[in-house]
N, C-alpha and C positions, 0 to 999 in steps of 0.2 A: 925341533917343527914350532910353532908358533900353539901356545897354549897345553902342547901333551907331552911335552919335555925326552919324550922317548920314554916314559915306565905308566905306572898301571897301580895303582895303588888296590892287593885282596884283600880284599879284609872275609876274613873264617868267620860269626857268631855265636857257632857251636862249641869252637876252640877256642872261644878268644887268642887271636892273633889275627897278625897282619903282617905282608908280607912285602913290598916293591920286586915288578916283573917288568924285566923291558923289556919292547914294546921293538919288533925290529924294523927298519927303516923303510926296507919295502913292506909290509905291511901296512906306515903310516902315509910314502906313495899311491896305493892300492888303492888306499880304505883314505879315502878324505870326509876324518870326522861321522859327525851326524852318527845315521842311524847304521850305514856301514863297516864303520870301526866297532859302533855300538853290541852287534852281532859278533864280527869275528871274534871280540877280547868275551862272551856269555861263549857261542862257540869252543876255543878253546879254554880254556878254562876249571 
């Protein structure tokens, strides 16, 4: 999908680590960018 590429970078500053998480295609369609997708990502990490 345009700009998200189906992935989210999760950064843990306490452990000084990072990982890439896949975002399911259904989520990208249900929460089209902006506040909806941001809220989903905050609630699932």
